mmCIF file of the N, C-alpha and C atoms, coordinates in Angstrom:
data_MODEL
# 
_entry.id   MODEL 
# 
loop_
_atom_site.group_PDB 
_atom_site.id 
_atom_site.type_symbol 
_atom_site.label_atom_id 
_atom_site.label_alt_id 
_atom_site.label_comp_id 
_atom_site.label_asym_id 
_atom_site.label_entity_id 
_atom_site.label_seq_id 
_atom_site.pdbx_PDB_ins_code 
_atom_site.Cartn_x 
_atom_site.Cartn_y 
_atom_site.Cartn_z 
_atom_site.occupancy 
_atom_site.B_iso_or_equiv 
_atom_site.pdbx_formal_charge 
_atom_site.auth_seq_id 
_atom_site.auth_comp_id 
_atom_site.auth_asym_id 
_atom_site.auth_atom_id 
_atom_site.pdbx_PDB_model_num 
ATOM 1   N N  . MET A 1 1  ? 85.955 28.235 -61.078 1.00 0.00 ? 1  MET A N  1 
ATOM 2   C CA . MET A 1 1  ? 86.316 27.225 -60.100 1.00 0.00 ? 1  MET A CA 1 
ATOM 3   C C  . MET A 1 1  ? 86.324 27.842 -58.703 1.00 0.00 ? 1  MET A C  1 
ATOM 4   N N  . ILE A 1 2  ? 85.907 27.046 -57.755 1.00 0.00 ? 2  ILE A N  1 
ATOM 5   C CA . ILE A 1 2  ? 85.870 27.448 -56.352 1.00 0.00 ? 2  ILE A CA 1 
ATOM 6   C C  . ILE A 1 2  ? 86.758 26.494 -55.555 1.00 0.00 ? 2  ILE A C  1 
ATOM 7   N N  . ALA A 1 3  ? 87.539 27.029 -54.647 1.00 0.00 ? 3  ALA A N  1 
ATOM 8   C CA . ALA A 1 3  ? 88.355 26.212 -53.746 1.00 0.00 ? 3  ALA A CA 1 
ATOM 9   C C  . ALA A 1 3  ? 87.763 26.316 -52.349 1.00 0.00 ? 3  ALA A C  1 
ATOM 10  N N  . LYS A 1 4  ? 87.609 25.174 -51.699 1.00 0.00 ? 4  LYS A N  1 
ATOM 11  C CA . LYS A 1 4  ? 86.981 25.143 -50.378 1.00 0.00 ? 4  LYS A CA 1 
ATOM 12  C C  . LYS A 1 4  ? 87.672 24.084 -49.523 1.00 0.00 ? 4  LYS A C  1 
ATOM 13  N N  . ARG A 1 5  ? 87.845 24.383 -48.251 1.00 0.00 ? 5  ARG A N  1 
ATOM 14  C CA . ARG A 1 5  ? 88.364 23.400 -47.294 1.00 0.00 ? 5  ARG A CA 1 
ATOM 15  C C  . ARG A 1 5  ? 87.183 22.809 -46.540 1.00 0.00 ? 5  ARG A C  1 
ATOM 16  N N  . ILE A 1 6  ? 87.107 21.493 -46.541 1.00 0.00 ? 6  ILE A N  1 
ATOM 17  C CA . ILE A 1 6  ? 86.051 20.760 -45.848 1.00 0.00 ? 6  ILE A CA 1 
ATOM 18  C C  . ILE A 1 6  ? 86.702 20.004 -44.692 1.00 0.00 ? 6  ILE A C  1 
ATOM 19  N N  . ASN A 1 7  ? 86.255 20.233 -43.475 1.00 0.00 ? 7  ASN A N  1 
ATOM 20  C CA . ASN A 1 7  ? 86.751 19.458 -42.331 1.00 0.00 ? 7  ASN A CA 1 
ATOM 21  C C  . ASN A 1 7  ? 86.168 18.056 -42.414 1.00 0.00 ? 7  ASN A C  1 
ATOM 22  N N  . VAL A 1 8  ? 87.028 17.061 -42.202 1.00 0.00 ? 8  VAL A N  1 
ATOM 23  C CA . VAL A 1 8  ? 86.609 15.662 -42.285 1.00 0.00 ? 8  VAL A CA 1 
ATOM 24  C C  . VAL A 1 8  ? 86.983 14.984 -40.972 1.00 0.00 ? 8  VAL A C  1 
ATOM 25  N N  . TYR A 1 9  ? 85.997 14.409 -40.310 1.00 0.00 ? 9  TYR A N  1 
ATOM 26  C CA . TYR A 1 9  ? 86.203 13.763 -39.021 1.00 0.00 ? 9  TYR A CA 1 
ATOM 27  C C  . TYR A 1 9  ? 86.049 12.259 -39.146 1.00 0.00 ? 9  TYR A C  1 
ATOM 28  N N  . GLY A 1 10 ? 86.875 11.529 -38.402 1.00 0.00 ? 10 GLY A N  1 
ATOM 29  C CA . GLY A 1 10 ? 86.789 10.077 -38.393 1.00 0.00 ? 10 GLY A CA 1 
ATOM 30  C C  . GLY A 1 10 ? 87.903 9.392  -39.170 1.00 0.00 ? 10 GLY A C  1 
ATOM 31  N N  . MET A 1 11 ? 88.756 10.164 -39.837 1.00 0.00 ? 11 MET A N  1 
ATOM 32  C CA . MET A 1 11 ? 89.886 9.558  -40.538 1.00 0.00 ? 11 MET A CA 1 
ATOM 33  C C  . MET A 1 11 ? 90.984 9.270  -39.517 1.00 0.00 ? 11 MET A C  1 
ATOM 34  N N  . ASN A 1 12 ? 91.539 8.040  -39.563 1.00 0.00 ? 12 ASN A N  1 
ATOM 35  C CA . ASN A 1 12 ? 92.625 7.730  -38.637 1.00 0.00 ? 12 ASN A CA 1 
ATOM 36  C C  . ASN A 1 12 ? 93.761 6.944  -39.277 1.00 0.00 ? 12 ASN A C  1 
ATOM 37  N N  . CYS A 1 13 ? 93.734 6.784  -40.598 1.00 0.00 ? 13 CYS A N  1 
ATOM 38  C CA . CYS A 1 13 ? 94.826 6.099  -41.291 1.00 0.00 ? 13 CYS A CA 1 
ATOM 39  C C  . CYS A 1 13 ? 94.863 6.555  -42.753 1.00 0.00 ? 13 CYS A C  1 
ATOM 40  N N  . GLU A 1 14 ? 95.923 6.174  -43.450 1.00 0.00 ? 14 GLU A N  1 
ATOM 41  C CA . GLU A 1 14 ? 96.054 6.566  -44.861 1.00 0.00 ? 14 GLU A CA 1 
ATOM 42  C C  . GLU A 1 14 ? 94.932 5.977  -45.712 1.00 0.00 ? 14 GLU A C  1 
ATOM 43  N N  . HIS A 1 15 ? 94.476 4.787  -45.363 1.00 0.00 ? 15 HIS A N  1 
ATOM 44  C CA . HIS A 1 15 ? 93.358 4.185  -46.106 1.00 0.00 ? 15 HIS A CA 1 
ATOM 45  C C  . HIS A 1 15 ? 92.118 5.083  -46.027 1.00 0.00 ? 15 HIS A C  1 
ATOM 46  N N  . CYS A 1 16 ? 91.881 5.644  -44.848 1.00 0.00 ? 16 CYS A N  1 
ATOM 47  C CA . CYS A 1 16 ? 90.745 6.558  -44.670 1.00 0.00 ? 16 CYS A CA 1 
ATOM 48  C C  . CYS A 1 16 ? 90.883 7.762  -45.598 1.00 0.00 ? 16 CYS A C  1 
ATOM 49  N N  . ALA A 1 17 ? 92.063 8.363  -45.609 1.00 0.00 ? 17 ALA A N  1 
ATOM 50  C CA . ALA A 1 17 ? 92.297 9.536  -46.452 1.00 0.00 ? 17 ALA A CA 1 
ATOM 51  C C  . ALA A 1 17 ? 92.111 9.194  -47.923 1.00 0.00 ? 17 ALA A C  1 
ATOM 52  N N  . LYS A 1 18 ? 92.575 8.018  -48.333 1.00 0.00 ? 18 LYS A N  1 
ATOM 53  C CA . LYS A 1 18 ? 92.424 7.601  -49.730 1.00 0.00 ? 18 LYS A CA 1 
ATOM 54  C C  . LYS A 1 18 ? 90.955 7.353  -50.064 1.00 0.00 ? 18 LYS A C  1 
ATOM 55  N N  . SER A 1 19 ? 90.188 6.846  -49.117 1.00 0.00 ? 19 SER A N  1 
ATOM 56  C CA . SER A 1 19 ? 88.753 6.632  -49.342 1.00 0.00 ? 19 SER A CA 1 
ATOM 57  C C  . SER A 1 19 ? 88.039 7.956  -49.574 1.00 0.00 ? 19 SER A C  1 
ATOM 58  N N  . VAL A 1 20 ? 88.378 8.959  -48.780 1.00 0.00 ? 20 VAL A N  1 
ATOM 59  C CA . VAL A 1 20 ? 87.784 10.291 -48.951 1.00 0.00 ? 20 VAL A CA 1 
ATOM 60  C C  . VAL A 1 20 ? 88.205 10.875 -50.292 1.00 0.00 ? 20 VAL A C  1 
ATOM 61  N N  . ASP A 1 21 ? 89.484 10.734 -50.637 1.00 0.00 ? 21 ASP A N  1 
ATOM 62  C CA . ASP A 1 21 ? 89.987 11.235 -51.915 1.00 0.00 ? 21 ASP A CA 1 
ATOM 63  C C  . ASP A 1 21 ? 89.225 10.603 -53.080 1.00 0.00 ? 21 ASP A C  1 
ATOM 64  N N  . ARG A 1 22 ? 89.074 9.287  -53.047 1.00 0.00 ? 22 ARG A N  1 
ATOM 65  C CA . ARG A 1 22 ? 88.351 8.582  -54.127 1.00 0.00 ? 22 ARG A CA 1 
ATOM 66  C C  . ARG A 1 22 ? 86.898 9.035  -54.214 1.00 0.00 ? 22 ARG A C  1 
ATOM 67  N N  . ALA A 1 23 ? 86.251 9.176  -53.064 1.00 0.00 ? 23 ALA A N  1 
ATOM 68  C CA . ALA A 1 23 ? 84.841 9.579  -53.052 1.00 0.00 ? 23 ALA A CA 1 
ATOM 69  C C  . ALA A 1 23 ? 84.670 10.963 -53.674 1.00 0.00 ? 23 ALA A C  1 
ATOM 70  N N  . LEU A 1 24 ? 85.552 11.887 -53.317 1.00 0.00 ? 24 LEU A N  1 
ATOM 71  C CA . LEU A 1 24 ? 85.434 13.243 -53.841 1.00 0.00 ? 24 LEU A CA 1 
ATOM 72  C C  . LEU A 1 24 ? 85.866 13.335 -55.300 1.00 0.00 ? 24 LEU A C  1 
ATOM 73  N N  . SER A 1 25 ? 86.928 12.630 -55.646 1.00 0.00 ? 25 SER A N  1 
ATOM 74  C CA . SER A 1 25 ? 87.431 12.674 -57.021 1.00 0.00 ? 25 SER A CA 1 
ATOM 75  C C  . SER A 1 25 ? 86.442 12.098 -58.025 1.00 0.00 ? 25 SER A C  1 
ATOM 76  N N  . SER A 1 26 ? 85.562 11.238 -57.551 1.00 0.00 ? 26 SER A N  1 
ATOM 77  C CA . SER A 1 26 ? 84.598 10.608 -58.455 1.00 0.00 ? 26 SER A CA 1 
ATOM 78  C C  . SER A 1 26 ? 83.436 11.533 -58.823 1.00 0.00 ? 26 SER A C  1 
ATOM 79  N N  . LEU A 1 27 ? 83.282 12.645 -58.116 1.00 0.00 ? 27 LEU A N  1 
ATOM 80  C CA . LEU A 1 27 ? 82.177 13.562 -58.397 1.00 0.00 ? 27 LEU A CA 1 
ATOM 81  C C  . LEU A 1 27 ? 82.450 14.380 -59.651 1.00 0.00 ? 27 LEU A C  1 
ATOM 82  N N  . LYS A 1 28 ? 81.428 14.514 -60.478 1.00 0.00 ? 28 LYS A N  1 
ATOM 83  C CA . LYS A 1 28 ? 81.547 15.359 -61.659 1.00 0.00 ? 28 LYS A CA 1 
ATOM 84  C C  . LYS A 1 28 ? 81.703 16.813 -61.218 1.00 0.00 ? 28 LYS A C  1 
ATOM 85  N N  . GLY A 1 29 ? 82.672 17.496 -61.813 1.00 0.00 ? 29 GLY A N  1 
ATOM 86  C CA . GLY A 1 29 ? 82.893 18.891 -61.492 1.00 0.00 ? 29 GLY A CA 1 
ATOM 87  C C  . GLY A 1 29 ? 84.040 19.141 -60.530 1.00 0.00 ? 29 GLY A C  1 
ATOM 88  N N  . ILE A 1 30 ? 84.575 18.073 -59.926 1.00 0.00 ? 30 ILE A N  1 
ATOM 89  C CA . ILE A 1 30 ? 85.720 18.216 -59.033 1.00 0.00 ? 30 ILE A CA 1 
ATOM 90  C C  . ILE A 1 30 ? 86.982 18.236 -59.888 1.00 0.00 ? 30 ILE A C  1 
ATOM 91  N N  . SER A 1 31 ? 87.782 19.289 -59.738 1.00 0.00 ? 31 SER A N  1 
ATOM 92  C CA . SER A 1 31 ? 89.015 19.348 -60.530 1.00 0.00 ? 31 SER A CA 1 
ATOM 93  C C  . SER A 1 31 ? 90.247 18.952 -59.731 1.00 0.00 ? 31 SER A C  1 
ATOM 94  N N  . SER A 1 32 ? 90.221 19.138 -58.398 1.00 0.00 ? 32 SER A N  1 
ATOM 95  C CA . SER A 1 32 ? 91.343 18.657 -57.586 1.00 0.00 ? 32 SER A CA 1 
ATOM 96  C C  . SER A 1 32 ? 90.897 18.410 -56.153 1.00 0.00 ? 32 SER A C  1 
ATOM 97  N N  . VAL A 1 33 ? 91.573 17.445 -55.531 1.00 0.00 ? 33 VAL A N  1 
ATOM 98  C CA . VAL A 1 33 ? 91.309 17.087 -54.133 1.00 0.00 ? 33 VAL A CA 1 
ATOM 99  C C  . VAL A 1 33 ? 92.656 16.849 -53.460 1.00 0.00 ? 33 VAL A C  1 
ATOM 100 N N  . VAL A 1 34 ? 92.838 17.448 -52.294 1.00 0.00 ? 34 VAL A N  1 
ATOM 101 C CA . VAL A 1 34 ? 94.002 17.167 -51.459 1.00 0.00 ? 34 VAL A CA 1 
ATOM 102 C C  . VAL A 1 34 ? 93.457 16.867 -50.067 1.00 0.00 ? 34 VAL A C  1 
ATOM 103 N N  . VAL A 1 35 ? 93.658 15.626 -49.612 1.00 0.00 ? 35 VAL A N  1 
ATOM 104 C CA . VAL A 1 35 ? 93.164 15.207 -48.305 1.00 0.00 ? 35 VAL A CA 1 
ATOM 105 C C  . VAL A 1 35 ? 94.337 15.166 -47.329 1.00 0.00 ? 35 VAL A C  1 
ATOM 106 N N  . SER A 1 36 ? 94.162 15.792 -46.171 1.00 0.00 ? 36 SER A N  1 
ATOM 107 C CA . SER A 1 36 ? 95.180 15.778 -45.124 1.00 0.00 ? 36 SER A CA 1 
ATOM 108 C C  . SER A 1 36 ? 94.687 14.940 -43.954 1.00 0.00 ? 36 SER A C  1 
ATOM 109 N N  . LEU A 1 37 ? 95.334 13.805 -43.754 1.00 0.00 ? 37 LEU A N  1 
ATOM 110 C CA . LEU A 1 37 ? 95.000 12.955 -42.614 1.00 0.00 ? 37 LEU A CA 1 
ATOM 111 C C  . LEU A 1 37 ? 95.351 13.672 -41.312 1.00 0.00 ? 37 LEU A C  1 
ATOM 112 N N  . GLU A 1 38 ? 96.525 14.296 -41.270 1.00 0.00 ? 38 GLU A N  1 
ATOM 113 C CA . GLU A 1 38 ? 96.981 14.978 -40.064 1.00 0.00 ? 38 GLU A CA 1 
ATOM 114 C C  . GLU A 1 38 ? 96.098 16.185 -39.733 1.00 0.00 ? 38 GLU A C  1 
ATOM 115 N N  . GLY A 1 39 ? 95.727 16.946 -40.760 1.00 0.00 ? 39 GLY A N  1 
ATOM 116 C CA . GLY A 1 39 ? 94.920 18.144 -40.553 1.00 0.00 ? 39 GLY A CA 1 
ATOM 117 C C  . GLY A 1 39 ? 93.432 17.883 -40.487 1.00 0.00 ? 39 GLY A C  1 
ATOM 118 N N  . LYS A 1 40 ? 93.028 16.657 -40.844 1.00 0.00 ? 40 LYS A N  1 
ATOM 119 C CA . LYS A 1 40 ? 91.607 16.266 -40.830 1.00 0.00 ? 40 LYS A CA 1 
ATOM 120 C C  . LYS A 1 40 ? 90.757 17.152 -41.741 1.00 0.00 ? 40 LYS A C  1 
ATOM 121 N N  . PHE A 1 41 ? 91.245 17.360 -42.980 1.00 0.00 ? 41 PHE A N  1 
ATOM 122 C CA . PHE A 1 41 ? 90.480 18.161 -43.932 1.00 0.00 ? 41 PHE A CA 1 
ATOM 123 C C  . PHE A 1 41 ? 90.713 17.687 -45.351 1.00 0.00 ? 41 PHE A C  1 
ATOM 124 N N  . ALA A 1 42 ? 89.856 18.174 -46.235 1.00 0.00 ? 42 ALA A N  1 
ATOM 125 C CA . ALA A 1 42 ? 90.026 17.971 -47.671 1.00 0.00 ? 42 ALA A CA 1 
ATOM 126 C C  . ALA A 1 42 ? 89.909 19.334 -48.339 1.00 0.00 ? 42 ALA A C  1 
ATOM 127 N N  . ASP A 1 43 ? 90.911 19.688 -49.114 1.00 0.00 ? 43 ASP A N  1 
ATOM 128 C CA . ASP A 1 43 ? 90.846 20.890 -49.934 1.00 0.00 ? 43 ASP A CA 1 
ATOM 129 C C  . ASP A 1 43 ? 90.325 20.465 -51.298 1.00 0.00 ? 43 ASP A C  1 
ATOM 130 N N  . VAL A 1 44 ? 89.217 21.062 -51.703 1.00 0.00 ? 44 VAL A N  1 
ATOM 131 C CA . VAL A 1 44 ? 88.535 20.663 -52.927 1.00 0.00 ? 44 VAL A CA 1 
ATOM 132 C C  . VAL A 1 44 ? 88.399 21.872 -53.849 1.00 0.00 ? 44 VAL A C  1 
ATOM 133 N N  . THR A 1 45 ? 88.737 21.675 -55.110 1.00 0.00 ? 45 THR A N  1 
ATOM 134 C CA . THR A 1 45 ? 88.499 22.692 -56.129 1.00 0.00 ? 45 THR A CA 1 
ATOM 135 C C  . THR A 1 45 ? 87.443 22.121 -57.065 1.00 0.00 ? 45 THR A C  1 
ATOM 136 N N  . TYR A 1 46 ? 86.376 22.902 -57.282 1.00 0.00 ? 46 TYR A N  1 
ATOM 137 C CA . TYR A 1 46 ? 85.251 22.361 -58.040 1.00 0.00 ? 46 TYR A CA 1 
ATOM 138 C C  . TYR A 1 46 ? 84.580 23.435 -58.888 1.00 0.00 ? 46 TYR A C  1 
ATOM 139 N N  . ASP A 1 47 ? 83.828 22.955 -59.867 1.00 0.00 ? 47 ASP A N  1 
ATOM 140 C CA . ASP A 1 47 ? 83.037 23.814 -60.745 1.00 0.00 ? 47 ASP A CA 1 
ATOM 141 C C  . ASP A 1 47 ? 81.613 23.830 -60.204 1.00 0.00 ? 47 ASP A C  1 
ATOM 142 N N  . GLU A 1 48 ? 81.187 24.989 -59.733 1.00 0.00 ? 48 GLU A N  1 
ATOM 143 C CA . GLU A 1 48 ? 79.869 25.102 -59.109 1.00 0.00 ? 48 GLU A CA 1 
ATOM 144 C C  . GLU A 1 48 ? 78.721 24.847 -60.080 1.00 0.00 ? 48 GLU A C  1 
ATOM 145 N N  . ASN A 1 49 ? 78.995 24.782 -61.373 1.00 0.00 ? 49 ASN A N  1 
ATOM 146 C CA . ASN A 1 49 ? 77.949 24.457 -62.343 1.00 0.00 ? 49 ASN A CA 1 
ATOM 147 C C  . ASN A 1 49 ? 77.612 22.969 -62.338 1.00 0.00 ? 49 ASN A C  1 
ATOM 148 N N  . PHE A 1 50 ? 78.484 22.154 -61.724 1.00 0.00 ? 50 PHE A N  1 
ATOM 149 C CA . PHE A 1 50 ? 78.279 20.710 -61.721 1.00 0.00 ? 50 PHE A CA 1 
ATOM 150 C C  . PHE A 1 50 ? 78.071 20.115 -60.341 1.00 0.00 ? 50 PHE A C  1 
ATOM 151 N N  . VAL A 1 51 ? 78.664 20.723 -59.321 1.00 0.00 ? 51 VAL A N  1 
ATOM 152 C CA . VAL A 1 51 ? 78.606 20.145 -57.976 1.00 0.00 ? 51 VAL A CA 1 
ATOM 153 C C  . VAL A 1 51 ? 78.664 21.276 -56.949 1.00 0.00 ? 51 VAL A C  1 
ATOM 154 N N  . GLY A 1 52 ? 78.077 21.030 -55.790 1.00 0.00 ? 52 GLY A N  1 
ATOM 155 C CA . GLY A 1 52 ? 78.088 22.023 -54.718 1.00 0.00 ? 52 GLY A CA 1 
ATOM 156 C C  . GLY A 1 52 ? 78.484 21.390 -53.394 1.00 0.00 ? 52 GLY A C  1 
ATOM 157 N N  . ILE A 1 53 ? 78.558 22.210 -52.379 1.00 0.00 ? 53 ILE A N  1 
ATOM 158 C CA . ILE A 1 53 ? 78.963 21.747 -51.048 1.00 0.00 ? 53 ILE A CA 1 
ATOM 159 C C  . ILE A 1 53 ? 78.052 20.632 -50.520 1.00 0.00 ? 53 ILE A C  1 
ATOM 160 N N  . PRO A 1 54 ? 76.730 20.703 -50.694 1.00 0.00 ? 54 PRO A N  1 
ATOM 161 C CA . PRO A 1 54 ? 75.904 19.591 -50.180 1.00 0.00 ? 54 PRO A CA 1 
ATOM 162 C C  . PRO A 1 54 ? 76.289 18.236 -50.788 1.00 0.00 ? 54 PRO A C  1 
ATOM 163 N N  . GLU A 1 55 ? 76.573 18.214 -52.096 1.00 0.00 ? 55 GLU A N  1 
ATOM 164 C CA . GLU A 1 55 ? 76.958 16.953 -52.747 1.00 0.00 ? 55 GLU A CA 1 
ATOM 165 C C  . GLU A 1 55 ? 78.345 16.503 -52.285 1.00 0.00 ? 55 GLU A C  1 
ATOM 166 N N  . ILE A 1 56 ? 79.238 17.460 -52.085 1.00 0.00 ? 56 ILE A N  1 
ATOM 167 C CA . ILE A 1 56 ? 80.583 17.141 -51.615 1.00 0.00 ? 56 ILE A CA 1 
ATOM 168 C C  . ILE A 1 56 ? 80.520 16.541 -50.216 1.00 0.00 ? 56 ILE A C  1 
ATOM 169 N N  . LYS A 1 57 ? 79.750 17.159 -49.330 1.00 0.00 ? 57 LYS A N  1 
ATOM 170 C CA . LYS A 1 57 ? 79.620 16.647 -47.967 1.00 0.00 ? 57 LYS A CA 1 
ATOM 171 C C  . LYS A 1 57 ? 78.918 15.290 -47.952 1.00 0.00 ? 57 LYS A C  1 
ATOM 172 N N  . LYS A 1 58 ? 77.968 15.085 -48.840 1.00 0.00 ? 58 LYS A N  1 
ATOM 173 C CA . LYS A 1 58 ? 77.282 13.792 -48.921 1.00 0.00 ? 58 LYS A CA 1 
ATOM 174 C C  . LYS A 1 58 ? 78.251 12.701 -49.359 1.00 0.00 ? 58 LYS A C  1 
ATOM 175 N N  . ALA A 1 59 ? 79.142 13.007 -50.292 1.00 0.00 ? 59 ALA A N  1 
ATOM 176 C CA . ALA A 1 59 ? 80.128 12.023 -50.738 1.00 0.00 ? 59 ALA A CA 1 
ATOM 177 C C  . ALA A 1 59 ? 81.046 11.618 -49.586 1.00 0.00 ? 59 ALA A C  1 
ATOM 178 N N  . VAL A 1 60 ? 81.449 12.581 -48.765 1.00 0.00 ? 60 VAL A N  1 
ATOM 179 C CA . VAL A 1 60 ? 82.279 12.271 -47.588 1.00 0.00 ? 60 VAL A CA 1 
ATOM 180 C C  . VAL A 1 60 ? 81.492 11.396 -46.621 1.00 0.00 ? 60 VAL A C  1 
ATOM 181 N N  . SER A 1 61 ? 80.241 11.749 -46.392 1.00 0.00 ? 61 SER A N  1 
ATOM 182 C CA . SER A 1 61 ? 79.377 10.986 -45.500 1.00 0.00 ? 61 SER A CA 1 
ATOM 183 C C  . SER A 1 61 ? 79.157 9.566  -46.020 1.00 0.00 ? 61 SER A C  1 
ATOM 184 N N  . ASP A 1 62 ? 78.900 9.450  -47.307 1.00 0.00 ? 62 ASP A N  1 
ATOM 185 C CA . ASP A 1 62 ? 78.686 8.132  -47.910 1.00 0.00 ? 62 ASP A CA 1 
ATOM 186 C C  . ASP A 1 62 ? 79.937 7.257  -47.825 1.00 0.00 ? 62 ASP A C  1 
ATOM 187 N N  . ALA A 1 63 ? 81.110 7.897  -47.752 1.00 0.00 ? 63 ALA A N  1 
ATOM 188 C CA . ALA A 1 63 ? 82.365 7.144  -47.592 1.00 0.00 ? 63 ALA A CA 1 
ATOM 189 C C  . ALA A 1 63 ? 82.594 6.716  -46.145 1.00 0.00 ? 63 ALA A C  1 
ATOM 190 N N  . GLY A 1 64 ? 81.745 7.224  -45.237 1.00 0.00 ? 64 GLY A N  1 
ATOM 191 C CA . GLY A 1 64 ? 81.826 6.782  -43.839 1.00 0.00 ? 64 GLY A CA 1 
ATOM 192 C C  . GLY A 1 64 ? 82.449 7.777  -42.882 1.00 0.00 ? 64 GLY A C  1 
ATOM 193 N N  . TYR A 1 65 ? 82.558 9.031  -43.305 1.00 0.00 ? 65 TYR A N  1 
ATOM 194 C CA . TYR A 1 65 ? 83.197 10.054 -42.480 1.00 0.00 ? 65 TYR A CA 1 
ATOM 195 C C  . TYR A 1 65 ? 82.254 11.220 -42.272 1.00 0.00 ? 65 TYR A C  1 
ATOM 196 N N  . ARG A 1 66 ? 82.586 12.088 -41.321 1.00 0.00 ? 66 ARG A N  1 
ATOM 197 C CA . ARG A 1 66 ? 81.715 13.207 -40.989 1.00 0.00 ? 66 ARG A CA 1 
ATOM 198 C C  . ARG A 1 66 ? 82.343 14.531 -41.416 1.00 0.00 ? 66 ARG A C  1 
ATOM 199 N N  . THR A 1 67 ? 81.490 15.497 -41.692 1.00 0.00 ? 67 THR A N  1 
ATOM 200 C CA . THR A 1 67 ? 81.913 16.875 -41.970 1.00 0.00 ? 67 THR A CA 1 
ATOM 201 C C  . THR A 1 67 ? 81.191 17.770 -40.990 1.00 0.00 ? 67 THR A C  1 
ATOM 202 N N  . ASP A 1 68 ? 81.559 19.049 -40.964 1.00 0.00 ? 68 ASP A N  1 
ATOM 203 C CA . ASP A 1 68 ? 80.836 19.963 -40.077 1.00 0.00 ? 68 ASP A CA 1 
ATOM 204 C C  . ASP A 1 68 ? 79.819 20.775 -40.828 1.00 0.00 ? 68 ASP A C  1 
# 
């Protein structure tokens, strides 16, 4: 398992944070997600055999938010 912090831009309410959480949690290989609205990030723990950073960032983007 790999733990990574992803900066997430464009979140401005709890609904936004929950949308990012749902998008990331739905990916195969994600074992945990903690989204911080105040810190503008998502801490993700994942199995690199199933998912990688490009797919994680795409899920955030598809939910309507930006990453760096």
